[in-house]
N, C-alpha and C positions, 0 to 999 in steps of 0.2 A: 818258803818263798818260790814263786816260779822263777826259771833261769830262762837263759835266751835259748839255749837246747832245748827246753822242752816247747818252746814256739814255732820248731822251725818248719810245719807243715800248717801254721795257722795264717789266717788272714793277715795282711802287712798290716790293719791298724793295729792288731794285737801285739804284731811282732815288736813297733814302733815304742808300744806302751812299755813295753817288757825293757826293752834296752834303755829306755828314759827312765826305769825304776832302777834297773843294776845299777846305771851312773849316779842316779842319785842316793842311793844308798850306799855307794863308795864314797862316795864326797863325805856325807852324814857323818861315815866311820873313819874318815881321816884325822878325827877329834881320839877318837879311842887311846888309851894307854899314856894320855899325855895330861901334862898339869896346866894350870889357867894361865901362868908364866911362858911355857913353851908353846901355847896355841896362840900368843900374843907375839912371839920373838920375831924379830923383823930380818930375816936371812938375806934380803937381797935390797936392792935400790928402790923398788918400787915399794907402794902400801902393802904389798902381799905378804900376809901371813895368813896361816891357817883357818885361824879363827874368820879373820877375813873374808879367804876364799869361799866359806859356809853363808858369811854374811851376803856375800854378793851374789851367792847363787838365790839366796830367799829372794833377793831385789829380781834377779831375771827370771825368776819363777811368776812373780807378780807384773814385769812387764808385759811377759810373752802370754800369761795365762788370765791376767785381769784385763789390764790394759788395752792388750790386742783384740778383747775377746768383749769388753765390756765399753771400751773407750772412753771409760773413766781417766782422768789425769791423774799423773802420779801425786801430784798434792793431795789431791781427793784418797788416794791409794794409801798415801804414810809412806811415800819410799821419797827416795833422794831424785834431782831432776837428771842426775848423770850419773852413768855405770863408775866413774873414779871414785866418787862420793860414798857410794854402795860398800867400799873397803874398809870406811874410815869406823874404828871402833871408839866408842864409849865408856865409861867407868862401869856401867851398869851391863854390860855385856860379857857374858860367862860363858863358858862352853855348854852349860844346858838350858840359859835362855835363846842362846843362839841355833842350836840344836830344833828346841821346842819353837821355836820359829819357823825354822827349814821346813820341819815337819807339818807343819799347820799350811803353810806356804803350799808343800808338795799336794797334800789332801784337796786344796782348793782348787788346785790347778786341775787335779783328776776329776772333779768335780763340774769344774768351769766349762770342759769341754765332753762330758758324758752326753751321747747320742749325736757329737757333731761328727761328722763324716771327715775324713781326708782332705776331700777335692772342697770342702764347703770353704767360703772365705770367711777371714777374721776382718772386721772391717774398721778396728779401733788403733791401728798401728800407723803409724807416722807416714811409712811407704805405700799406703793406700791398702785395699783390700789384697790379703794375702791367702793362701790356703793353708788349712790346719796341716798340711802335708808338710809344708816349707818349713811351718814352726816348729815341728818334730825334728826337722831334719836342723836347723838352726840349734837347738838346745841340746841333740846329740853332740852338735863340734864343742858346741862352748861347756856343756860338763865333760868331755871326753878330756877338752883343756885343760879343765880346771883339776880334772881329777891326776892328771900328769903332771900337772904341779906342786899337787898336794905329794904326790909321791917323793918326788925332789925333795921339797920342805922337809918330809918327814926322815928322809934319809940324811940331811943334814943334820938333823937332831940325832942323828945315831941311830936310828928305827929301820928296820926292816918294812917292807910295805907289802900289803897283800890284794891293794886298791887293783880292782878292773881287773885282776886274773883272769885268763881263760882257761 
């Protein structure tokens, strides 16, 4: 896998995409070495669980790389109407199913913006037209926060974490 160190002198868009993929991989990997019970365990007062974080990240990918790019509604995409709902787990959610959905969403996100430049406007967001650059920055912030959440939850489960190590 290409790393952030490999793209220091590459164009800005390549750098953004590489950093995004590193964070995506770290969030995906937060479920490593855990049981189904552990990834569902509620360790904080909110709905945040490790499995819920990855399910939410799938939602976020679809909001920013489907809804914002295509203008399709969340109902048409098949995602919850609010971010809070995206953390809710159902009985069919497993490590394997959530990981598969997340990997698929990430692949779809990459495909959706292939050929779109950083300053090109995405018109499907409720804020109005926004440049892809802003979406990338927003996604980096979002994924970095959730990788941090995942690190803490893994520590609460007694595991050390290498997520996002520099």
